[in-house]
N, C-alpha and C positions, 0 to 999 in steps of 0.2 A: 084695359085699364088705363086710365089717366095716368100720365106721368107729372104734371102741373097737379099741384094741392090746390083746394078751395083755396088758401091764402091769398096763394097765387096769382089765383083765378082775379080774384077780390080785386086787390094791388093793380093788377093791368086795368080791368076796366076802370077803376077810379080814377085814372089817368086820364080818360077818355076828352072831357073836359079840358083839360089842362094843357092840350096839345091840337093842333092846329088841323092835324090829319091823324088817321089812325097808324100812318107807316112812320111817321112821324116816333110812336109808341117803342115801334120795335127795339131800339137800340136799350132803352132802360128794362123792357122785360127781358128779353138775352139776360142782361145784369142778373135781375132776379132769379131768374133761373139758375145761372150761376153761381150767385152767393147760396142759394138754398140747397144744390145738389153737387157742387164742386164744379160741375162740367154740363154742357148743354147738350142732351140727348137728341137724335133725328126725331122721333117722337113729340118732344116738347117743339119742336122749329112746327113741326104740323098742326100742332093745339095753338101756339101761338097765332102762326097764318090766323087759323078758325076764328080764334078770337078778334083778332084786328080786320078781318077778310079782308085778307090780303093771299094771294097764290102763294104756297109753302116753299117755292123758290126765292120771292120776293124777301124772305125772310132769312133764306139760308144766304143770300147775299150778303146781308150785314151781318150775318157771322161770321162769313169765310176773311171778308174783308179786313176786320179785326184780327191780330194775333193774338188778342187776349183773351176767347177765350177757348175753352176745352172741349172733346169730344171723348168719346166713351173711353179711348184707347191711354188716354192723357189726362185723366182727373187729378184736379187740385187735391194736392195737400191740407191739411185743418189752414193751414197757416199760407200765405203766397209771400214771398221775402223775392223784393227787387233790387239786385244793386246793379247802382248807376255807373254806367262806361262811359257818359260823354266827353269831351277831350279834358275839363276841369276836374273831373273825378278820375280819369288817368290819369294826371298829369300829378296829382295826388292820392295814389294807389289805389283805386278805384279797383283796377286788372288784377291786384295782389290780395287787395279784398274777398274778390270773387272765388279767386282760386284757391284759398284759405279757406273758404266755407265749403268748395266743392271737394276739397280733401279729406275736410274733417266731418264732413256728412258724406262721404261716400255716393255722391252724386255728380252730374254733369248736367248745365243750365238748361232750364225746362224739365228737369225730372224732380220725381216727389221722393223723398228718403224711407227707406224700407218700413218702417214705422207710421207712415201716413202723415207725420207732424207736420211737414212742410213744404212745399215746391219751392225748389229757389229757381232766380230765371235774373237778365238780365236785362237791365234798361238802355236804350240808346240816349234818355236823358229823363231827369227827374224833375227839371228843373229850379234846383235848390243850390246851384254854382257856389253862389255864397258859403256853402256848409260841407262841400267838398273833401271826401266823398261821401255820400249819402245813400242810405239805403230806406225803401218803403215796407215798412210790414203792415201788410192789413192794408189798412187806410192810414197808417200814420208815417210821416218824411222822418228819420231821424240821420243827425249829421255829423260831420266831422270822427267819421267812423275809421276806428283799425281794425286790424283783425282780432285781435283780443275783445275790444269792447261788442264788436258782432256777434261774436262766438256766445257773451253772456245775455246777448239781446235775446237770439235764436235759442239757447236753452232754457230761458226765462217763459219760452211761449206754450 
């Protein structure tokens, strides 16, 4: 039984004319799978390879190069929360912010909350130093965070 939905297959195929090679589609294809399934199963790697006419090892190389992708043992929660810990964010309370969220939600960085609502992670830099400390919640960057404002945002997810 196929892991990739027909929708994902169609969206991957729709990328063919937009990229110079099929191999260049590997990264967006992996993102599509993770966005839908909240992880990238090994079977999806094989199916992506087949669609892109690549060897599964080539797709797996891309998957394993980036720490962004999760496997079956480490599925993402419904929301992904990144706390920046670059030097700017660390100097303005980023480490304390991360520690507060870990304690409040009983998780360590990289873990999912028991209700599956969120995966809490740290980022080395989110590129928003002017608003340090900052967080990335799904695709939204929020700046000038405090432990209290971060907790309010996470509770609203």
